[in-house]
Structures are given as C-alpha cells and as structure tokens.
C-alpha positions in Angstrom: -11.4 59.2 12.9 -12.8 56.6 15.2 -13.8 54.4 12.2 -10.2 54.8 10.8 -8.7 53.8 14.2 -11.0 50.7 14.4 -10.0 49.6 10.9 -6.3 50.0 11.9 -6.8 48.0 15.1 -8.7 45.3 13.3 -6.0 45.1 10.6 -3.2 44.8 13.2 -5.2 42.1 15.0 -5.6 40.2 11.7 -1.9 40.3 11.0 -1.2 39.2 14.6 -3.6 36.2 14.3 -2.0 35.1 11.0 1.5 35.5 12.4 1.0 33.4 15.6 -1.1 30.9 13.7 1.6 30.3 11.1 4.4 30.2 13.7 2.4 27.9 16.0 4.4 29.0 19.1 6.5 32.1 19.4 7.6 35.0 21.6 6.2 38.5 21.3 9.4 39.5 19.4 9.1 36.6 16.9 5.4 37.4 16.4 6.0 41.1 16.0 8.8 40.4 13.4 6.5 38.0 11.4 3.5 40.4 11.5 5.7 43.5 11.0 4.0 45.2 13.9 5.4 46.9 17.0 5.8 45.0 20.3 3.1 47.0 22.1 0.6 46.3 19.3 1.3 42.6 19.4 1.2 42.4 23.2 -2.2 44.0 23.2 -3.5 41.7 20.4 -2.1 38.6 22.1 -3.7 39.6 25.4 -7.1 39.9 23.7 -6.7 36.6 21.8 -5.7 34.9 25.1 -8.8 36.2 26.8 -10.9 34.8 23.9 -9.2 31.4 24.1 -7.5 31.4 20.7 -4.0 31.8 22.2 -2.5 30.5 25.4 0.8 31.1 27.3 1.8 28.4 29.8 4.7 27.7 32.1 6.1 25.0 30.0 6.2 27.3 27.0 8.8 29.6 28.4 11.9 30.2 26.3 14.9 31.0 28.5 17.0 33.9 27.6 20.7 33.4 26.7 22.0 36.0 29.1 19.7 35.4 32.0 17.2 37.9 33.2 13.5 37.7 32.7 12.6 34.8 30.3 10.8 35.5 27.0 7.4 34.0 27.3 6.0 32.0 24.4 2.4 32.1 23.2 0.8 29.1 21.4 -1.9 29.4 18.8 -4.7 27.0 19.8 -5.5 25.6 16.4 -7.4 22.7 18.0 -10.3 25.0 19.2 -12.2 24.7 16.0 -12.4 23.0 12.6 -13.1 23.9 9.0 -14.5 21.5 6.4 -14.0 21.2 2.7 -16.3 19.0 0.7 -16.1 17.7 -2.9 -19.4 16.7 -4.4 -18.3 16.7 -8.0 -17.2 13.0 -8.3 -18.9 9.7 -7.9 -17.9 9.7 -4.3 -17.9 12.4 -1.7 -14.6 13.6 -0.5 -14.4 15.4 2.9 -11.4 17.2 4.3 -11.4 18.5 7.9 -8.7 20.9 9.1 -7.9 22.7 12.3 -7.7 26.4 12.5 -4.1 26.4 11.2 -5.1 24.5 8.0 -3.7 21.1 9.1 -5.7 18.0 8.2 -7.3 16.4 11.3 -9.6 13.9 9.6 -10.7 12.6 6.2 -14.2 11.6 5.4 -15.1 7.9 4.9 -14.5 6.6 1.4 -17.1 4.9 -0.7 -20.0 7.3 0.1 -21.8 8.1 -3.1 -22.1 11.8 -4.1 -25.4 13.5 -4.9 -27.0 12.6 -8.2 -30.2 13.5 -10.0 -31.8 10.4 -8.5 -30.5 11.3 -5.0 -30.1 15.1 -4.7 -30.8 15.3 -1.0 -28.2 17.1 1.2 -29.0 15.1 4.4 -26.5 12.3 3.5 -23.8 15.0 2.9 -24.4 16.4 6.4 -24.3 12.9 7.9 -20.9 12.3 6.3 -19.6 15.6 7.6 -20.8 14.7 11.1 -19.1 11.3 10.8 -15.9 13.0 9.8 -16.2 15.4 12.8 -16.6 12.3 15.1 -13.4 10.8 13.6 -11.6 13.9 14.8 -13.2 13.8 18.2 -15.2 16.9 17.4 -18.9 17.8 17.3 -21.0 20.3 15.3 -20.2 22.9 17.9 -16.6 22.8 16.8 -17.3 23.5 13.2 -16.6 27.1 12.2 -17.2 27.2 8.4 -17.6 25.1 5.3 -16.7 25.1 1.7 -18.4 22.9 -0.9 -17.4 22.1 -4.5 -19.9 20.9 -7.1 -20.0 20.2 -10.8 -21.7 22.9 -12.9 -21.7 26.7 -13.0 -22.3 28.5 -9.7 -23.0 32.2 -9.2 -20.8 34.3 -6.9 -23.5 34.1 -4.2 -23.8 30.3 -4.3 -26.8 29.9 -6.7 -26.6 26.8 -9.0 -26.8 28.0 -12.6 -26.2 24.6 -14.3 -25.7 21.2 -12.8 -25.8 17.5 -13.5 -28.2 17.4 -10.5 -31.2 19.0 -12.3 -33.2 19.8 -9.2 -30.4 22.0 -7.9 -30.6 24.5 -10.7 -31.9 27.8 -9.5 -31.3 26.8 -5.9 -28.9 28.8 -3.6 -27.0 25.8 -2.3 -24.8 27.9 -0.1 -27.8 29.2 1.8 -29.1 25.6 2.2 -25.8 24.3 3.6 -25.6 27.3 5.9 -29.0 26.4 7.4 -28.2 22.7 7.6 -24.8 23.0 9.2 -25.4 26.1 11.3 -22.2 27.8 10.1 -21.5 30.0 7.0 -20.9 27.9 3.9 -19.5 28.8 0.5 -20.4 26.8 -2.7 -18.5 27.0 -5.9 -17.6 25.2 -9.1 -15.3 22.2 -8.6 -12.7 23.3 -11.2 -12.6 26.9 -9.8 -11.8 25.6 -6.4 -9.2 23.1 -7.6 -7.6 25.8 -9.8 -7.4 28.1 -6.8 -5.9 25.4 -4.6 -3.3 24.5 -7.3 -2.4 28.3 -7.7 -1.8 28.6 -3.9 -0.4 25.3 -2.9 0.4 23.3 -6.0 1.6 23.2 -9.6 0.3 26.7 -10.5 1.9 28.3 -7.5 4.0 31.3 -8.7 2.5 31.2 -12.3 1.5 34.6 -13.6 -1.0 33.0 -15.9 -2.1 29.4 -15.7 -4.6 26.9 -17.0 -6.2 24.2 -14.9 -7.7 21.7 -17.3 -9.9 18.7 -16.6 -8.2 15.6 -18.0 -10.9 14.2 -20.2 -12.0 14.0 -23.8 -14.2 17.1 -23.6 -12.1 19.7 -21.9 -13.3 22.1 -19.3 -10.8 24.5 -17.7 -10.2 27.4 -15.4 -7.8 30.2 -16.0 -5.7 31.8 -13.2 -4.1 35.2 -13.2 -1.6 36.0 -10.4 -3.2 33.3 -8.3 -6.8 34.4 -8.8 -9.3 32.4 -10.8 -10.8 34.3 -13.8 -14.6 33.8 -13.4 -15.9 35.9 -16.3 -19.3 37.6 -16.5 -21.4 34.4 -16.1 -18.8 32.4 -14.0 -18.1 30.3 -17.1 -14.7 31.4 -18.2 -12.7 28.4 -19.5 -15.7 26.1 -20.4 -14.3 25.4 -23.9 -15.8 22.0 -23.9 -19.2 23.5 -24.5 -18.2 24.7 -28.0 -20.0 22.9 -30.8 -16.7 22.9 -32.7 -15.6 20.0 -30.5 -18.9 18.1 -30.7 -17.5 15.5 -33.0 -14.9 14.4 -30.5 -15.6 10.8 -29.5 -16.3 10.5 -25.8 -16.5 7.1 -24.0 -20.1 6.0 -23.5 -21.8 5.3 -20.2 -21.8 7.0 -16.8 -18.8 9.1 -16.1 -17.5 7.0 -13.1 -17.6 3.8 -15.2 -16.0 5.5 -18.2 -13.2 6.9 -16.1 -12.6 3.4 -14.7 -12.4 1.9 -18.2 -9.8 4.6 -19.2 -7.8 4.2 -16.0 -7.2 0.4 -16.4 -5.1 0.6 -19.6 -3.3 3.7 -18.5 -2.3 2.0 -15.2 -0.9 -0.9 -17.2 1.0 1.6 -19.4 2.6 3.1 -16.3 4.0 -0.4 -15.5 4.7 -1.5 -19.1 5.5 1.3 -21.6 4.9 -1.2 -24.5 1.3 -2.2 -23.4 -0.6 -1.9 -26.7 -4.1 -1.1 -25.3 -2.5 1.5 -22.9 -0.8 3.2 -25.9 -4.0 3.3 -27.9 -5.9 4.8 -24.9 -3.2 7.4 -24.3 -3.2 8.4 -28.0 -7.0 8.7 -28.1 -7.1 10.9 -25.0 -4.2 13.1 -26.3 -5.9 13.5 -29.7 -9.3 14.4 -28.1 -7.8 17.0 -25.7 -5.4 18.7 -28.2 -7.9 21.1 -29.9 -9.3 22.5 -26.7 -5.9 22.8 -25.0 -4.4 24.5 -28.1 -7.3 27.0 -28.1 -6.7 27.8 -24.5 -2.9 28.1 -25.0 -3.4 30.5 -27.9 -6.0 32.6 -26.1 -4.2 32.8 -22.7 -0.5 32.1 -23.5 -0.1 30.5 -20.0 3.1 29.9 -18.1 1.9 26.4 -17.3 -1.1 24.1 -18.1 -2.0 21.7 -15.2 -3.9 18.5 -15.9 -6.4 17.9 -13.1 -9.4 15.7 -12.3 -9.9 12.0 -11.9 -7.2 11.2 -14.5 -4.6 13.7 -13.2 -2.5 10.8 -11.9 -1.6 10.0 -15.5 -0.5 13.6 -16.3 3.1 12.5 -16.6 2.1 10.0 -19.3 0.0 12.5 -21.2 1.9 15.7 -20.7 4.8 15.4 -23.2 2.7 14.0 -26.1 0.0 16.5 -25.4 2.5 19.4 -25.5 4.0 18.2 -28.7 0.5 17.7 -30.3 -0.6 21.2 -29.2 2.5 22.7 -30.8 1.7 21.0 -34.1 -2.0 21.8 -34.0 -1.5 25.5 -33.6 -0.3 26.1 -37.1 1.4 29.5 -37.8 1.7 30.3 -34.1 5.4 30.0 -34.1 7.2 27.7 -31.7 4.9 27.1 -28.7 6.9 26.3 -25.6 3.9 24.6 -23.8 4.6 23.4 -20.2 2.0 20.7 -19.3 2.2 19.1 -15.9 0.0 17.0 -13.5 -1.9 18.6 -10.7 0.1 18.5 -7.5 -2.9 18.0 -5.3 -4.4 15.2 -7.4 -8.0 14.3 -6.5 -7.8 16.3 -3.3 -7.7 19.6 -5.2 -11.4 20.4 -4.9 -11.7 19.6 -1.2 -8.5 21.6 -0.4 -9.8 24.5 -2.5 -13.2 24.3 -0.7 -11.5 24.5 2.7 -9.4 27.3 1.5 -12.4 29.2 0.2 -14.1 28.8 3.7 -11.0 30.3 5.3 -10.9 33.1 2.8 -14.6 34.1 3.0 -15.4 33.5 6.7 -12.4 34.9 8.7 -14.7 36.5 11.3 -16.6 33.2 12.0 -13.3 31.3 12.2 -11.0 33.6 14.1 -13.3 36.3 15.4 -11.4 38.8 13.3 -12.1 40.1 9.8 -9.4 40.0 7.2 -7.1 37.2 8.5 -5.1 35.7 5.6 -6.0 32.1 5.0 -3.5 29.4 6.2 -1.8 27.0 3.9 -4.2 24.1 3.5 -2.7 20.7 2.6 -4.4 17.4 2.3 -3.4 14.3 4.3 -1.7 12.3 1.7 -1.6 9.0 3.7 -4.5 7.6 1.7 -2.6 5.8 -1.0 -5.5 5.4 -3.5 -6.1 9.1 -3.4 -2.5 10.2 -4.1 -1.2 11.4 -7.5 2.3 10.0 -8.3 3.5 13.6 -8.5 2.4 14.4 -4.9 4.1 15.3 -2.7 7.4 16.7 -4.1 9.6 15.0 -1.6 13.2 13.8 -1.9 15.5 11.7 0.2 19.3 12.0 0.6 19.7 8.4 1.5 22.5 7.2 3.7 20.9 3.9 4.6 19.7 5.0 8.1 16.5 4.8 10.1 15.0 8.0 8.7 15.3 6.7 5.2 13.7 3.5 6.1 10.8 5.4 7.8 10.3 7.6 4.8 10.2 4.7 2.4 7.7 2.9 4.7 5.4 6.0 4.9 2.3 5.5 2.7 2.4 9.1 1.5 6.0 8.7 0.2 5.4 5.6 -2.0 7.9 5.6 -4.9 10.1 8.4 -3.4 13.5 8.4 -5.0 16.6 8.2 -2.9 19.7 10.3 -3.9 23.3 9.8 -2.7 24.5 13.2 -4.0 23.0 16.5 -3.0 24.0 18.1 -6.4 21.9 15.5 -8.2 19.0 16.2 -5.9 19.2 20.0 -6.4 19.2 19.5 -10.1 15.7 18.0 -10.1 13.1 19.8 -12.1 10.7 20.6 -10.6 12.6 21.1 -7.4 11.4 19.2 -4.3 9.4 21.0 -1.6 10.9 19.0 1.3 14.1 17.0 1.6 14.8 14.3 4.2 18.6 14.3 5.0 19.6 10.8 6.2 23.4 11.2 5.6 25.9 10.4 8.3 28.5 12.5 10.1 29.9 15.7 8.5 28.0 15.1 5.2 24.7 15.7 7.0 25.3 19.3 7.9 26.8 20.2 4.5 24.0 18.7 2.5 21.3 20.3 4.8 23.0 23.7 4.4 23.0 23.4 0.6 19.3 22.4 0.5 18.2 25.2 3.0 20.1 27.8 0.9 17.7 26.9 -2.0 14.7 27.7 0.2 13.7 24.0 0.5 12.5 22.6 3.9 14.6 20.0 5.6 14.2 17.2 8.0 17.4 15.9 9.5 17.9 12.3 10.6 19.8 13.7 13.6 21.5 17.0 14.6 25.0 17.5 13.3 27.7 16.3 15.7 29.0 19.8 16.3 27.0 22.6 17.9 28.5 25.3 15.6 27.3 23.3 12.5 23.8 23.2 14.0 23.9 26.9 14.7 24.9 27.6 11.1 21.8 25.7 9.9 19.7 27.5 12.4 21.0 30.9 11.1 20.0 30.0 7.5 16.6 28.6 8.5 15.6 31.6 10.7 17.0 34.2 8.3 15.2 32.8 5.3 12.0 31.5 7.0 12.7 27.9 5.8 11.4 25.0 7.9 14.1 22.9 9.6 13.2 19.9 11.7 15.0 16.9 13.3 13.4 13.5 13.2 12.5 12.2 16.7 12.4 8.5 15.8 12.5 7.1 19.4 9.5 9.2 20.2 7.4 7.2 17.7 8.2 3.8 19.3 5.2 2.1 21.1 6.8 2.1 24.5 8.0 5.8 24.5 4.6 6.9 23.0 2.8 5.0 25.8 5.0 6.5 28.5 4.4 10.0 27.3 0.6 9.3 27.0 0.6 8.1 30.6 2.5 11.2 31.7 0.1 13.5 29.9 -2.9 11.7 31.5 -1.4 12.4 35.0 -1.0 8.7 35.8 2.3 9.3 37.8 1.2 12.7 39.1 3.9 15.3 39.0 7.1 14.0 37.3 10.1 14.1 39.6 12.7 12.0 37.8 13.3 10.2 34.5 16.2 7.9 33.5 17.3 5.6 30.8 19.3 2.4 31.2 20.9 1.3 27.9 22.3 -2.2 27.8 24.5 -2.1 24.7 25.6 -5.1 22.7 29.1 -6.2 23.4 31.5 -4.1 21.2 28.8 -1.6 20.2 30.3 1.8 19.4 29.1 4.9 21.2 28.0 7.8 19.0 26.7 11.2 19.8 23.6 10.5 17.7 22.6 7.6 19.8 23.1 9.5 23.0 21.4 12.6 21.7 18.3 10.4 20.9 18.2 9.0 24.4 18.6 12.4 26.0 15.9 13.7 23.7 13.5 11.1 25.0 14.3 12.0 28.6 13.6 15.7 27.8 10.3 14.8 26.1 9.1 12.6 28.9 10.0 15.2 31.5 8.8 18.2 29.4 12.1 20.0 30.1 15.5 20.7 28.8 18.9 20.3 30.4 20.2 23.1 32.7 23.4 21.4 33.9 24.9 17.9 33.7 27.9 15.9 34.7 29.4 12.5 33.6 31.6 9.7 34.8 33.0 7.1 32.5 35.3 4.1 32.1 38.5 4.1 30.1 38.0 4.2 26.4 37.8 0.9 24.6 39.1 0.2 21.1 36.1 1.7 19.5 36.5 4.8 21.6 40.2 5.2 20.6 39.4 4.6 17.0 36.8 7.3 17.0 38.8 9.6 19.2 36.1 9.7 21.8 35.6 7.9 25.2 32.7 5.6 25.9 30.3 7.2 28.4 29.1 5.2 31.3 26.8 7.6 33.1 25.4 11.1 32.9 23.3 13.0 35.5 21.2 15.9 34.4 19.3 18.7 36.1 16.4 19.9 33.9 15.1 23.5 33.8 11.8 22.4 35.4 13.5 20.8 38.5 13.2 17.2 37.2 16.3 15.0 37.7 17.3 12.8 34.8 19.9 10.1 34.3 21.5 8.0 31.6 23.3 4.8 32.4 25.1 2.7 29.8 26.4 -0.8 30.3 27.7 -3.6 28.0 26.6 -7.2 27.7 26.0 -10.1 25.3 23.1 -10.1 22.9 21.3 -7.2 21.2 21.1 -3.8 22.6 18.1 -2.8 24.8 16.8 0.3 26.4 14.8 0.7 29.6 13.0 3.9 30.5 11.7 4.9 34.0 9.4 7.9 34.8 8.9 8.5 38.5 6.3 10.9 39.9 4.4 11.8 43.0 1.7 9.1 42.3 3.9 6.2 41.2 6.3 5.2 38.5 6.3 3.8 35.0 8.8 1.2 33.7 9.1 0.6 30.0 11.2 -1.1 27.4 10.5 -2.1 23.8 8.0 -4.8 24.7 5.9 -3.5 27.5 5.1 -0.7 30.0 4.1 -1.3 33.6 2.8 1.1 36.3 3.8 0.8 40.0 1.5 2.9 42.2 3.1 4.9 45.0 2.5 3.5 48.5 0.4 0.7 47.2 0.8 -3.0 47.7 -0.7 -4.2 44.4 1.6 -5.7 41.8 2.8 -3.7 38.8 0.0 -3.3 36.3 0.6 -3.6 32.5 -0.3 -0.6 30.4 -1.6 -1.3 26.8 1.0 -0.2 24.3 0.2 2.5 21.8 0.7 1.4 18.2 4.0 2.5 16.6 3.5 6.0 15.0 4.4 6.2 11.3 6.5 9.0 10.1 4.1 12.0 9.8 3.8 13.9 6.5 6.1 16.9 6.6 3.3 19.3 5.9 1.8 18.4 9.2 4.9 17.4 11.1 7.2 20.3 10.4 6.8 23.2 12.8 7.7 26.8 12.1 11.2 27.7 11.0 13.8 25.9 13.1 11.5 25.4 16.2 12.1 21.7 16.6 15.8 22.1 16.0 16.1 24.2 19.2 15.1 21.0 21.1 17.7 19.1 19.1 20.3 21.7 20.1 19.4 21.4 23.7 19.8 17.6 23.4 23.1 17.8 21.6 24.5 20.4 24.0 23.7 18.2 27.0 25.5 15.3 25.4 28.3 17.4 24.2 28.9 18.9 27.7 28.9 15.5 29.3 31.2 14.1 26.6 33.7 16.9 26.8 33.9 16.4 30.6 35.4 13.0 29.9 38.1 14.1 27.4 41.5 13.3 28.8 45.1 14.3 28.3 44.6 18.0 29.0 43.1 18.6 25.6 41.7 22.1 25.3 38.1 22.2 24.1 35.2 24.6 23.7 32.3 24.1 26.2 28.9 25.7 25.8 27.6 27.3 29.0 24.5 25.8 30.6 22.2 28.6 29.2 23.1 27.7 25.6 20.9 24.6 24.9 17.6 26.3 24.4 18.8 29.5 22.6 19.8 30.2 19.0 23.3 31.5 19.5 26.1 32.6 17.3 28.3 34.1 20.0 32.1 33.8 19.8 33.0 34.1 23.4 32.2 30.5 24.3 34.0 29.4 27.5 37.2 27.5 27.1 38.2 25.1 29.8 40.7 22.4 30.5 38.9 19.1 30.9 
C-alpha cells in the first residue's frame, strides 16, 4: 500500500511540475485545471517545489480577484534554474542547442566548429564547445542538468556505437563517456532517429499516424514513426534502406560528404531564384531520380501519411517534393494510385539537436526536475540564425495592415520571406495552416480577424488590443477555453530608452519606485488614438511593475480630429497603481515630430529618458545628471519564445486598455450614457453583464 501511495504522489507531482512549467505563471486553480488534479494536491506539490527552488511565489505575482477578498496568489516556474543541452555531431560542423527547463532556447553553440571525424575522434573539443555555449548563456557546468547527443551510424538502446563513420567509436558506449565527461546523465542516439522524433512531436510529422523521415540524398536512409514513436527494430536499423545492394548502382557525388553537399546546394539555390536555371534543373532531376526507388520502397512497405525530407538538403524539399511524389507514383507499378505526401522537414538542420534535447528531457526527468515521469516540454530551436533556417520554418503568417508590428515581423531574421495577407479568409485557406499569426490590422477588423484565427486553434499576436473591452474579453474567452496562445505586442518596451529604464529599475538604481510618468509632445494636428495611449500606459505599468487601480483625467475641448473620430483629445491622466506607485500621462501639442519623455522616480534618485538618451539624477546629491548607456533595440522575439501561456499577456493589455478607457470615458460630454468598467476589472478575465453605467 505504501508503495502504491508513493507512486500516486510522485505521479501527481509530475503532473503538477509539467502544468506549472507549461503555464509559466499561474494560480493554484489554473495549475489544478491544467494538471487535472485537486486543489489540495496541487497546493502540497507547489509547496514542495517552492521549498526546492523550482517554483516561486512573490508579491508582484499576485492576481487580484474581481470581487475583492483574498487575492489569488500566482506561482512562477523557475525555468532559469538549470539548462539542458542537445548536440548534433552528425554533420561537418557541431550544432549545440541549450534550453532552459521549460524547453526554451537560451543559447546556440558557436558556428564553424568541426565535428568529430575518424582523424579527430576526441570528445574533449565537444565538451569545450558545450562549455562555451554555457558561458554564452551566463551559465556554468553546475547549471547543466542533462545532455542528449546525436551521431551518424547505428546506436544501441544503451548508447553503444554499433556502426559509425568514426571507426574508433565502434564498440564504445558513447553515452557513458559523455556522462563521465559532463558530470550529468547523457543519452546518445542515431541522428535520424532523433530528428524523426523531433519532427513527430514539433514539426512536419506531428499528428501523423505513420510517417517517414528520409535523409535528402542520393542513397536514402530513413526512420519510420508510428503514433509519434520512432520504430527502432531489432538491431536499431529500421529504415536503413540505403544499405540494400539493389541500390548500389545509383550514382553518388564523389568526394567528402560536406563538399558534395555544397556542390549540390549551389545549383539548387540558383534554381530557387530562377526556375529556368539549366544546371539547377539537371541537379534536381538527378537527385529525384536517385531517391525515387528507396522512397517508393518505403512508401509501399509503410503506407505513410506523410514523407518528410530532412538532412542538410531539407531546405530544398519544396523543390524536390512534387517531382519526387510523381516519380514514386510512376515507379510503384501496379500499386494503384499512390497519394504520396512529401514535404520538407519543419525543423530543418536543427532537427537533430532539438531531438537530442528532447531525448534528454524524456530520459532524465529526475535529474532535471527532481521528479520521475515529468512529460517533456515542447523544445523549439532559436530560428534567428538565418543560415540555419529552412524556408518552410517557421509556419508563420501576417495579416498585414501596414503597421509597426508588420514592419517588425518583416525585419525579424527568423521571418525572412514571410507572406503578408490582407484577407483573413485567404490566410486560413493556407495548406499547411500557419502555427502562429501576427494580426496587424487596424480598428474593428483586428478583433474579428483574431477571433477567426483563434477559433481554428492557431496562436495569435495582436499589434494592439481591440479598442473595446468587450471585444478583448471575447478573444480571452476563446483563448482560455481552447488553450490557444494569445499575446499583444509590446513594441515600445523593445525601444532602447525604455529597455534601459527597465534595466536600471531592475538593477535597483533608483531604489524603490515611487512614481512614473510620461510626457508626450505630439506633432501639431496629430490625432489621438486609444492604441497610442494604451501603449504609453503599458510602458508606465511595465516600468512601475504594477497595474492601474484607479484613474482620473482632465482635457481640453475636442479639436477637429477629436470631433471627426467622435472622441475628445486627452490632455492629462493621473493613475494610482495597485502597488502604491503614482503614475501620470501628459500630452501637449507643438511643431515638429512627436516625442515622448519618460521619468522614473524612486527613493534613491530618478531616471529621465527619451528616444535618444537616459540620464540618472541621484537623490540628495550635487553631482550633475549622469548618462546611462542605452541598451540596443530588441528585435521582435520569435513567438515560440515570446508568447506566454494562453492569454497571459493579454491580461496586461486589458489592464492597460481599461485604464485608458476609464480616463477617456470620463471626458465624454453632452450627457452621453456609457459603460464604465469598475476599477477591479483591469487585471481579471471577466464576462460579467452588470457593468456599472454612469452619466459622464
């Protein structure tokens, strides 16, 4: 009985760890709902995890209840307390991927480091590159929890090398050697097996009942997946069709593999740019012809839902796929009509390192989380490295209204070549469907488009919250109900001055923050919009680490722009935040371009910042203001790293918009009746109907 109870407790704890990790930050109720456990069970597990340092609950992580009473405290998973490494040693260069405990990429290994060869089989240089990658992330060996390594050749289940291009490795238990060298548990497996596992969980094979992951090359090696699991076979060699003598007469480019791949890549790259390039066409035809017999054999033997083209040449899968599918159908004579789906690998060249990191999470839960049986997180590569990115990765789309978010997306290195769409129906008709959509439309169109995308289970980043609170609540309802990520871009937070101000606040330069304010000198005739005001209030919230509890506004008579839009121009708003900080917004008009000035005052001094510089004035001191070096502008982060759990960042957006809305409504004239959200509403997800009506 005691053993049964222990297993049950450990199983509950594992579910709780996975739930709070995937949510990132959540209340007990939210964690219990995600883990499908009772509140007492979750409370006990969170208490243990907090004592062990894997979870924390702090004063600034309190979520205020809508109806008053005791606030619901939020716990935060401390993903930064350790790292896991995935290493790819199968190519000409090592590829190293370092993730935090939630599977988010925190560092990539240096490029250009040669992988192990028969002439250089030593593992010391591999360990040195791992240590360098740890240093890039500000970590040390003590922070490493587990490792996964992918190698070419056949590997036993226990990590012994059965066959390898590095002859001296054969018969060696490479997993045991890496465990000794790194001081943490290490798993070693075949590169194709790891890449196939990664694609089946996070990529082009996700959801496929039966799939084939094939190396894109003249002699085909492959791995077969069944319901997300890689079929290993008795000798861990299932899928190695390239070893058949039947295919020995296929012409393979001469010379070392890395040089041969480069020679093949050059004409295919030209063919991407020019479909009539003669050498590119010959290269494509030769590669398709060489691959057809092996792919046809696999298709007939496995009857897969999808065939994924991986490896170094995966980036050309869109060129090869249609012709290869047609050739396979003709080659398999008498098999009836073969409806072969052949697509590029979604993870491109990162598939092996992603699969290796995932394998470490899968095998070494106790070493990573202190708990056995925790489901692995969703591991995704950092796709900001342009030369490492397959054209098919990531599956992003942009609803483009010509705004700042669209510009930021197009400028992001991981979104090179992203297509912009003006119509949401066209976007939703894409095949395959996008994984994440940036909605950069203006006004009412923004909420309607976001609602349609969320309803399809696709994650959304909004350029700004919808102008109406009830529209934002509708989006929140869909996101929370269906567990779809919904975020709002915080473009001003990425600016050098605002980033610097926040960094100074976090470093304690001004002591305890007592007040923040923004002075906005608008260009003459510039119209006032809720989006602009919401962004400014969001910056104030972020710098002060609080949200609005109450606010009031005064304003001048509406100008022509105000009458045209039906809304007055706000002159000033005063806020009281929930942490006691006072905040203010002042808007004036003048000649020249618009300009914003931010001030953060604290017990030790104050910071003054605009778009060009930030200066610090020490409290009680006589020295002149000192300049603070500006942080570089932050590019738009990849959504896999930037988007929090379902709708979390939109709660901040709702707080921002509610603060602006309340101030704006206080200026409406002519006795117009309007709905006003009570002060408690900004930080809660609410759908109540009894909103207060007042005459403004």
